[in-house]
C-alpha positions in Angstrom: -12.4 -26.4 80.1 -11.5 -22.5 81.2 -8.5 -22.8 78.6 -10.9 -24.0 75.7 -13.2 -20.9 77.1 -10.3 -18.4 77.1 -9.5 -19.6 73.4 -12.7 -19.1 71.9 -13.2 -15.7 73.7 -9.8 -14.5 72.3 -11.0 -15.7 68.9 -14.4 -14.0 69.2 -12.3 -10.6 70.3 -9.8 -11.2 67.2 -12.7 -11.7 65.0 -14.7 -8.2 66.6 -11.6 -6.1 66.0 -11.2 -7.8 62.6 -14.6 -6.8 61.5 -14.1 -3.3 62.8 -11.3 -3.2 60.3 -13.3 -5.0 57.4 -15.8 -2.3 57.6 -13.4 0.5 57.4 -11.4 -1.2 54.8 -14.7 -1.4 52.7 -15.1 2.3 52.3 -11.4 2.8 51.5 -10.9 4.5 47.8 -7.9 2.3 47.4 -6.0 -0.7 48.6 -8.6 -3.3 46.7 -5.7 -6.0 48.2 -5.9 -5.0 52.0 -9.6 -4.9 51.4 -9.9 -8.6 50.2 -7.6 -9.6 53.5 -10.1 -7.5 55.8 -13.0 -9.1 53.8 -11.6 -13.0 54.4 -9.9 -12.9 58.0 -12.8 -12.7 59.8 -14.7 -15.4 58.5 -11.7 -17.6 58.6 -11.9 -17.1 62.7 -15.3 -17.4 62.7 -15.3 -21.0 61.0 -12.2 -21.9 63.6 -14.2 -20.9 66.6 -17.3 -22.5 65.1 -15.1 -25.8 64.5 -13.6 -25.7 67.9 -16.9 -25.3 70.1 -18.8 -27.5 67.5 -21.5 -24.9 66.3 -23.3 -23.4 62.9 -21.8 -20.0 62.4 -25.3 -19.2 60.7 -28.5 -19.3 62.2 -30.6 -20.5 59.7 -33.7 -19.6 61.7 -32.9 -16.2 60.5 -34.9 -15.5 57.5 -32.8 -12.7 56.5 -30.1 -15.0 56.7 -31.7 -17.5 54.4 -33.0 -14.9 51.9 -29.0 -13.5 51.6 -27.7 -17.1 50.7 -30.5 -17.2 47.9 -29.7 -14.0 46.7 -26.2 -14.8 46.5 -26.6 -18.4 44.9 -29.2 -16.6 42.6 -25.6 -14.7 41.2 -24.2 -17.9 40.5 -26.9 -19.1 39.1 -26.8 -16.0 36.6 -23.5 -16.2 36.3 -24.3 -20.3 34.8 -26.5 -18.7 32.4 -24.7 -15.2 31.3 -23.1 -14.7 27.9 -19.5 -14.9 29.3 -19.6 -16.6 32.5 -15.9 -16.2 33.2 -16.5 -12.3 33.5 -20.4 -12.6 35.6 -18.2 -14.8 38.4 -15.5 -12.7 38.2 -18.2 -9.8 39.3 -19.8 -12.2 41.9 -16.4 -12.3 43.6 -16.3 -9.0 44.0 -20.2 -8.3 44.8 -22.0 -11.2 46.5 -19.2 -13.3 47.8 -18.3 -10.2 49.4 -21.8 -9.9 50.9 -21.9 -13.2 52.2 -18.7 -13.2 54.0 -19.4 -9.6 55.7 -23.0 -11.2 56.6 -21.3 -13.9 58.3 -18.7 -11.7 59.9 -21.2 -9.1 61.3 -24.4 -11.0 61.9 -22.1 -13.3 64.1 -20.1 -11.0 66.0 -22.6 -8.2 66.9 -25.6 -10.2 68.9 -25.7 -8.2 72.2 -26.7 -5.0 73.0 -23.5 -3.9 73.8 -21.6 -4.5 70.7 -24.2 -3.4 68.7 -24.2 0.0 70.7 -20.4 -0.3 70.2 -20.7 -0.9 66.6 -22.9 1.8 66.4 -20.2 4.3 67.9 -17.3 3.1 64.9 -20.1 4.6 62.5 -20.4 7.9 64.5 -16.4 8.1 64.2 -16.6 6.9 60.7 -19.0 9.9 60.0 -16.2 12.2 61.4 -13.6 11.1 59.1 -15.6 11.2 55.9 -16.6 14.6 56.9 -12.8 15.7 57.6 -12.4 14.2 54.3 -15.2 15.9 52.5 -14.5 19.8 53.9 -10.0 18.6 53.1 -11.2 18.2 49.3 -13.6 20.5 49.2 -11.0 23.5 49.9 -8.1 21.9 48.6 -9.3 20.6 45.0 -13.1 21.9 44.8 -12.6 25.9 45.5 -9.5 26.1 43.0 -11.6 24.3 40.2 -15.3 24.9 41.4 -16.4 23.9 37.9 -16.1 20.5 38.9 -16.6 20.1 42.3 -19.0 16.7 42.0 -15.2 14.8 40.8 -13.2 15.5 44.1 -16.3 15.2 46.8 -19.0 13.3 45.7 -17.4 9.8 46.4 -18.0 10.8 50.0 -21.9 10.6 49.5 -21.3 6.8 49.8 -20.1 6.7 53.1 -21.6 9.7 54.7 -25.2 8.5 53.3 -24.9 5.0 55.0 -23.3 6.7 58.7 -25.1 9.3 59.7 -28.6 8.2 60.4 -26.5 6.4 63.5 -25.7 9.9 64.8 -29.5 10.9 66.2 -29.0 7.0 67.7 -25.8 8.4 69.6 -27.2 11.4 70.9 -30.0 10.1 72.3 -28.6 7.1 74.1 -25.8 9.1 75.9 -26.0 10.7 79.5 -24.0 13.6 79.5 -25.2 16.9 77.7 -21.3 17.1 76.5 -21.8 14.3 74.5 -25.3 15.1 73.4 -23.8 18.6 71.9 -20.8 17.0 70.3 -22.9 14.4 68.6 -25.5 17.3 67.5 -21.9 19.1 66.3 -21.3 15.8 64.4 -24.3 16.0 62.6 -24.5 19.5 61.8 -20.8 19.3 60.1 -22.0 15.9 58.5 -25.2 17.8 57.2 -22.9 20.4 55.7 -20.8 17.9 54.0 -23.5 15.9 52.3 -24.6 19.7 50.8 -21.0 20.0 49.9 -20.8 16.9 47.9 -23.4 19.0 45.4 -25.2 15.1 45.6 -28.9 16.0 44.9 -30.1 12.5 45.7 -27.9 12.7 49.1 -29.0 15.6 50.3 -32.4 14.6 49.9 -32.1 11.0 51.1 -30.3 12.2 54.1 -32.8 14.6 54.7 -35.6 12.3 54.3 -33.6 9.3 57.1 -33.2 12.1 59.7 -37.1 13.2 59.1 -38.3 9.4 59.5 -35.8 8.7 62.5 -37.5 12.2 64.5 -40.9 10.7 63.5 -39.9 7.4 64.8 -38.6 9.0 67.8 -41.4 10.5 68.7 -43.7 7.4 68.0 -41.8 5.6 70.1 -40.9 8.1 73.3 -44.7 9.5 72.7 -42.8 13.5 73.6 -44.6 16.3 71.5 -43.3 18.0 68.5 -43.7 21.0 70.0 -40.7 20.1 72.7 -38.1 19.5 70.0 -39.1 22.0 67.6 -36.5 24.5 69.0 -33.9 21.9 68.4 -34.8 21.5 64.6 -35.2 25.1 63.9 -32.0 25.6 65.8 -30.5 23.1 63.7 -31.5 24.8 60.5 -30.5 28.3 61.6 -27.0 26.9 62.4 -26.4 25.1 59.0 -27.5 28.0 56.9 -25.2 30.3 58.6 -22.3 27.7 58.5 -22.7 27.3 55.0 -22.5 30.7 54.4 -19.0 31.3 56.7 -17.5 28.2 55.4 -17.2 29.4 52.0 -19.4 32.4 50.9 -18.2 33.1 47.5 -18.4 29.5 46.3 -21.9 28.7 48.1 -23.0 32.0 47.3 -22.4 31.9 43.6 -23.4 27.7 43.3 -26.0 27.2 45.9 -28.1 26.5 43.1 -25.9 24.1 41.7 -25.2 22.4 44.9 -28.8 21.6 45.9 -30.0 20.3 42.3 -27.2 18.4 41.6 -25.6 17.5 38.3 -26.9 14.4 36.3 -24.5 13.7 33.3 -26.6 10.8 32.2 -30.5 11.4 32.1 -32.6 8.3 33.1 -34.7 9.2 30.9 -32.4 7.5 28.4 -31.2 4.8 30.2 -34.1 3.4 31.8 -36.6 2.4 28.1 -33.0 0.8 27.3 -32.5 -1.0 30.0 -36.2 -2.1 30.0 -36.1 -3.4 26.1 -32.7 -5.0 26.9 -34.7 -7.3 29.3 -37.3 -7.9 27.1 -34.6 -8.8 24.4 -33.3 -11.5 26.6 -34.6 -15.1 26.2 -37.0 -16.7 28.3 -34.2 -18.5 30.4 -32.5 -15.2 30.8 -35.2 -13.1 31.6 -36.0 -16.2 34.4 -32.7 -16.4 35.8 -30.8 -13.3 34.5 -27.7 -12.3 32.3 -25.1 -12.3 34.2 -23.5 -9.8 36.6 -21.0 -6.8 35.6 -21.1 -3.7 34.5 -24.1 -3.7 32.2 -21.5 -4.0 29.4 -24.4 -6.5 27.9 -27.0 -3.1 27.6 -25.9 -2.4 23.7 -29.3 -1.1 23.1 -28.5 2.3 25.1 -24.4 2.3 23.2 -26.3 2.3 19.8 -29.1 4.7 20.8 -26.6 6.9 21.8 -24.2 6.0 18.9 -26.7 7.1 16.8 -28.1 10.2 18.5 -24.4 11.9 19.2 -22.1 9.9 16.8 -20.0 9.0 19.6 -20.0 6.0 22.5 -21.2 7.3 25.8 -18.4 7.6 28.6 -20.3 6.6 31.4 -21.1 2.6 31.9 -23.9 1.3 30.4 -26.0 1.1 33.6 -29.8 1.7 34.0 -28.9 3.8 37.2 -31.7 1.9 39.0 -30.9 -0.7 41.4 -34.1 -2.8 40.8 -33.7 -2.5 36.7 -30.1 -3.7 37.7 -30.9 -6.6 39.5 -33.9 -7.7 37.1 -31.3 -7.6 34.0 -28.3 -9.1 36.0 -30.6 -11.8 37.8 -33.5 -12.1 36.1 -36.7 -12.6 37.8 -35.5 -15.0 40.5 -32.7 -11.9 41.7 -35.4 -9.0 42.2 -37.8 -11.9 43.8 -35.7 -12.7 46.5 -34.2 -9.2 47.0 -37.5 -7.7 47.2 -38.6 -10.5 49.6 -35.6 -9.9 51.9 -36.8 -5.7 51.9 -40.4 -7.1 52.9 -38.8 -9.4 55.8 -36.9 -6.4 57.4 -39.6 -4.0 57.6 -41.9 -6.5 58.4 -39.9 -7.3 61.4 -38.8 -4.1 62.2 -42.1 -2.8 62.6 -43.3 -5.6 64.8 -40.5 -5.5 67.0 -40.9 -1.7 67.4 -44.6 -2.0 68.6 -43.3 -4.8 71.0 -41.8 -4.6 74.8 -37.6 -4.1 74.2 -35.2 -2.0 75.5 -35.4 1.1 74.2 -31.8 1.9 73.3 -32.4 -1.2 70.8 -35.5 0.3 69.5 -33.8 3.4 68.5 -31.0 1.6 66.9 -33.9 -0.4 64.5 -34.9 3.0 63.8 -31.5 4.0 62.6 -31.4 0.5 60.4 -35.2 1.3 59.4 -33.6 5.0 58.2 -30.4 3.8 56.3 -32.5 1.0 54.7 -35.2 3.4 53.5 -32.7 6.0 52.1 -31.0 3.2 50.3 -34.3 1.8 48.6 -35.7 5.9 47.6 -31.9 7.0 46.1 -31.6 3.4 44.2 -34.4 4.5 42.1 -31.9 6.8 40.4 -28.7 5.0 41.2 -27.5 1.5 40.9 -23.7 2.0 42.3 -24.6 1.2 46.3 -23.9 -2.1 46.5 -21.3 -1.5 48.8 -24.2 -0.2 51.3 -26.4 -3.2 50.5 -23.1 -5.3 51.2 -23.3 -3.5 54.7 -27.0 -2.9 56.0 -28.0 -6.2 54.8 -26.0 -8.0 58.0 -26.7 -5.3 60.1 -30.4 -6.2 59.5 -29.2 -10.1 60.3 -27.4 -9.4 63.3 -30.4 -7.3 64.5 -32.3 -10.2 64.2 -30.4 -12.6 65.8 -30.1 -10.2 69.0 -34.1 -10.1 69.1 -34.5 -13.9 68.8 -31.3 -14.3 71.6 -33.3 -12.0 74.1 -37.2 -13.7 73.2 -35.7 -16.6 74.8 
């Protein structure tokens, strides 16, 4: 009996560390093979352990688990009715299959306070890592080619936008002043890195997430705003000073562009085209979608662009809106499931913030709320953030599993 318990614990430990690598591989620029291996190994270990212990690896009492499965199934259904089913199924493998496997791994492993806090520390480490990458590429590639900074560093907005809201959680849960100061330094440098990416949506969404976190923190701890006003003022002053010290010629000469961002494809061009394309679908495709992929069926925009500019658009035919994208690809069924998933996530968060619970886990849920909110807001003008959804939905599922456990 003891040997069986030891074996199951070892399998769980291997799965946990495999999941850490999985999260790291998700945001790798290259190495598709390594990423695929990293995604498949933890679920395989989970199934082996589940068979060994005769348990169900998925909690079907968790509404997030059920809706995630339905969302993945809607991807398969849309592929059946797609003009090119094989192409759509290939994209299902790259998107919703990954979502399911990552969901299984994270929701299964991280069901305790200790493991969720350990996971948040990994996020802080990754935010440091991608902040370093941003500064390195900024100095080595952006400054020599300042006319095209976005090409080199804007890719880092995706992980930074996700990981930065967990830094306030790290700061508030540390017991020593030294670690709190280190956390503040990491946060300041991360915010500067966001600004230097030149992504308008990035710095707006991160500012929104930190504002949400601040308001939530004040409500949860019942502290007065005036007490933390000096800290906020200090952060703003330090950011301004650091921005001018880091690269005076570049920042001063391009600050307006850095804050306003650069949009090479105007949204008013593609949104109407996406709506028209959906309107022109058959009834069955309106319901179940026109298949997954990079919107290669969005021919209306291609024709419009050809007539106006006499050449094909350089960018992918995408609506640059996550909601229009899901509507077109997965129809009314897919967008309904997605919106229900978001609704129940927020409903669950709000309900648990008002009940008796461990303070640190309330603050952890606050980070989840901040991340989910900015992803939804940024999703209005961007639809290439699926990698973030692959991570946030499993995190929500894991948090719900934790809360349900402590209620028993």
